[in-house]
N, C-alpha and C positions, 0 to 999 in steps of 0.2 A: 518668478515664473508662475503662471497660472496652474492651479492644481488640476490634475487629470481626473476625468470622471471614471469611476470604476466600470468595467465593461459589462457587468451584470446589474448595474443600478436599475431599480424598478422591477426586476424580476422577482416574482413571489414564489417561494419554495415552502412546501409543507413537509415536515419530517415526522414520520409515524413509526412506532415500533419499539424504540428505546434501546436497540442494540448498537454495537460498534459499526456494522456496515452502513446503516442509514445515517448515523451520526457523522461518520467519516466522509461519506459522499457529500452531505449537506455542508460540512465544514469548508470544503473547497469552494463551494458556490458562495458561501457567506464571505469568505476571504476575498473573492473577486467582486463583491458588492451586492450580492442578492440579499433580499429581505427574507431571512429564514425564520420560520416559526416551527418550534418543536412541540408536539403533543407530549406532555409528560406521561410516562407509563404508570400503571398502577403500582408496579414494583420496579424500582430503579435497577437497571442491569449493569450500569457502569460503575467502576470503582471511583473513589474520589479523585485519583490521579487522572483517570481516563476522562472524567467530567471536565477537569481543568483544561485538558487538551482539546476535547471535542466540542464543548458547548459554548465557549465565549463567542460573542457576536450574534447569538441567536436569541429570539424572543421565545421564552418557554411558557406554555399555557396549559391550564387545566380545562379540559373540554369534555362534554358529554357527547354521545353519538350524533345528535342533531347538529351540534356545533362543529364536530369533526367533519361531517359531510359538507356543511356550509363553507368551512375553511378550504376543503379540497376543491370545491367548485370555484372559489375565489382565487385559488392559486394558479400559477402557470405550470409548476412542476410539483408532483408529489413523489417523494422518495420514502419507501417503506420496507421494513424487514420483519413484518409480522409472519406468522405461520400461514400457509395457503388457506384461503377462505376466511381468515380473521377479519379483514376489512369488510368483506361482504356481510359478515355477521353483525358488524357495527353499522350497517346501513350505508357503507361507502364502497360498494363493489366497483373495482376499477373499470370494468366494461360498461357498467351503468353510468358511471361518472363521465366517461368519454362519449357515451351516446348523447348525454345531455350537453356536454361541452367538448366538441370534437378536437379542439386545439390543445386540450389538456394532455400533458405528458405524465405518465405514471411509470415509475421504475420500481419493480418489486425484486427484493433480494432475499432468497431463501437458500437453504443448504443444497436442495436437489431440484429446484424448479417448482413451478405451479402444479404440474401433473407428472405422471409417470410412476413407476413402481416404488420409488423411494420418497415421493413427495411428502408423505405424512410422517416420515421417520424423524425422530428427534436427532439433533446433531449438536456438536460443539466445534470449537476451532480444530481440535485434534482429529476429530472424525472427518471433517471436511478436508483437512490437510492430507489424511490418509486416503480417502476415497478419490481425491483428485490425482493421486499417483506420486506426489512429490516425496512422500515418506519412503517409498520404495527406493529412492535415490539418496536418502539422507542417512549418514552414519557409516560405520565401518562394515564391510561385507561379512566379517567374521561374527558380527553381533546383530542384535535386533535393530530394526529401523527406528529412526528418531524423528521427533518434531522439532522444528526450529523454535527459538525463543520468541516470546511475545504472542501475538494473535494474528499471524501472517495471513491465514485464510480469510479471516473476518475483515481485515484491513484491505486486502486485495479486492475482495468483493465490493467494498465501498469505493475504492479507487476506480474500478471498472464501471460502477454505477454512476459516478460523477461524469465520466466521459460519455456514457450512454445518454445521460440526462441532457447534457449540453448538445450532443449531436441531434437528439430528437427535438429539443427546444428550437434550435436554429432551423431545423427542417420545418417545424410548425410555423415559425416566423416567415418562412418563404412561401409556403403553400397552404397554410391554415389547418393542416392536419397533424395532430399529435400522434402519440403511440403509447402502447402499454408494453414496456420492455421487461422481459422475464429473465432475470439473472440468477444463475445457479453457482453457488460457491464451489461446488465440485468442478464445474466446467471452467471457472476462473483459474483454479489450481492446475487443472489438466492443461490449460493453455500456457503454463509456465514451463512445461517439461522440455521444450526445445527438441533437441535431437534424440535424447535417450529414451523417453517414453514412447513416442511414435515409432521409433525404429523397432522396438520390441513388439509393439502392437501389430505393425503392418509387415514386418519382415521376419518375425520370429527370432530376433537377436536379443539375447538376454542382457539387460543392463545391470551391471554390478555396482553396488554402492562403493564409492571411492573414498569416503571419509574426507580428510583434509587434503588428499592428494589425488587430483585427477590424473596427473602425471608429474614427474619430478620438476619440470619447469612451470607447472601450474599448480601451486600448492601453498599451504601454510606451514611455517616452521617455528619452533621455539627459538627465542633469542635471549639475550642477557636480561631483559626486563619485561618479557611477555611473549607476544607472538607477532610475526610479520609474514608477509607472503609475497609471492611473485606470480604474475599471470602473463607469461611471455608467449606471444605468437611466434610462429616459425621465423619470421623476419627479424624478431627481437632476440632470438636465442644467441646469435653470435655476440651481441653486445653484452648479454648476461655472462656468457663464458669468458669474455675478455675481462669483465669486471671481477669475476671470481679469481682469475689469474692462475688456474691450475693447468700446467702444460698437457696433462693427459686429456683435457677436454678438446684438444686439437686433433685427437685421434679419430679415425673414421667411425668407430663404433658410437661415438657421441655426436659427431658432426652430421652424419648421415641421418636425416629424419626418419627413414625407413628402418634403419638399423637400431636407432636410439631406444625404441621401446623394449628391445631385448636386453638392454642394460640399464633399465630404469631404476632398479634397486641400488645399483652401484652409484648412479648419478644422484639419487636421493641422499645417499650417505654423504656425498661430497657437499651437497647443499645444506644438510643438517649441520655439518661441521662449520661451514662458512657462516650461516646465519647465527649459529650458537655463540660465535665470538664477538657479536656486535649488538648494540642497542637498537631499539626501534628507530630512534631519531637518526642514528648513523646510517641505518639501512635506507630510510626514506631519502636522506640527502644524497647517498651514493646513487640511488636509482634516478633521482632527478638530474644529477650531474652527468650520468652516463646514458641517459635516455633508456632506462630499463624500468618496466612497470612494476615497481615494488611499493607495497603499502603496509601500513601497520594496523594491527588490531587495537582499537582504542576503547576505553570504557565510556559509558554515557556522560560521566562527569568530565572526562577529558574532552569530549566533543563540544561541551559548552564553551571551552576556551580555544577551539580550533580556529586559527587565524583566518583561513579561507571562509569558513562559515560566518564568522563574525564580520568580515569585511563586506560580504554581500548581504548582510542583514537577514540571515536565514532564520534566526530565532525571534519569536514573538514574546512580548512581555504581558503577562496576565496578572491582574490584581485579584487575590483571593482573600478570604477571611483569615487564612493562615500566613499571609504575606505575599510577596511577589514571586511568581513562577516564570521560568523561561521554557517555552515549548517550541517544537519545530513549527516553522511558519511557511512562507511562500515556497512553492516548488521551483520557481524560476524567476529571474528578473525580467523587466520589460513591460509588465502590466501593473496598474495600481493594485495595491493589496491593503486590506484593512483588517484590524483585529478589534473587536468590541469587548465590553466587559462580560464577566460571568454573572448574568442577571438572575434574579429570583423569579419564580413562576408568577404569572398574572392571569386574570380571568380571560377566557377565550373571547368573551363579548367585547372586551376592550380592543383586541386585535381586529375582530370582525368590523367593528365600528370604524376603526382607523382605515382599514382597507376599503371599506365602502365610501368613506369620505374622500379618499384619494382618487376615486374613479372619475 
């Protein structure tokens, strides 16, 4: 069978800034075939593990301001996570670049946007997480709010930036006009609040942190070898109750969805007991067999051996000086996906010459 051409083959992407958001956004484009060039920062912001995940398949260059500007004008898409005004100070102001090359797409990712009262404030993942509102919903209501593991705000900003870059690029391909997209990490996190945050903002309803239990039938529970959870919609509650097999669950106080919240503590106790007598594997199998949405909390090491992820080729293999690493790969099947090596930095002049020769 003839190999498929990557959907972004021939698209030139310049990554500037050195942080997780720009690197994550550009990683998706590189995976789908774009030629991604990363300007190496003066001080590396990524940990060695983050670099193994975010940088394979990219050409990494050392560039002075003049070369940075030349690369930006030679690119189709520029993705950057510098502080506001930093690119302009380097001679690559996004508005000026687009004035010279209207089809250019520039996506800027900052904590609070390019302007406004907080634009110049320093920020980290945890402050973006908090200012976006999600921290107000994370943790137990009796205790202080929490931040989730990893760098969710930074990665979410990168994910949104990848989508914005592609939308603007395809628009430029249709009508010749690019865009400068201003992405705020705070707004990215605020967009994840779903019902709870907006309800409080617009209707004055206080959202209370629920910890691991939104309600008894939508919660995490300890089991014999870790944690597992159930996320049952109302139409799935009868199957869950049937699986548990407790005759009391047929009583109106549990069956009636309007009455059930008044007895949530009692229902939680029953689920604590039921989950606590079984292993994660048993619970997942029971859920599968009885069409109840039960899942297990797994460790990163266990995910590497997850049969479903392995079957669909989710993990990429990256060769590093320390050995072979497996990292999360394609987001979905159906489009060609590629993973290149973790390359050493090269002079910017070499990339400029190659891009010029390819025109």
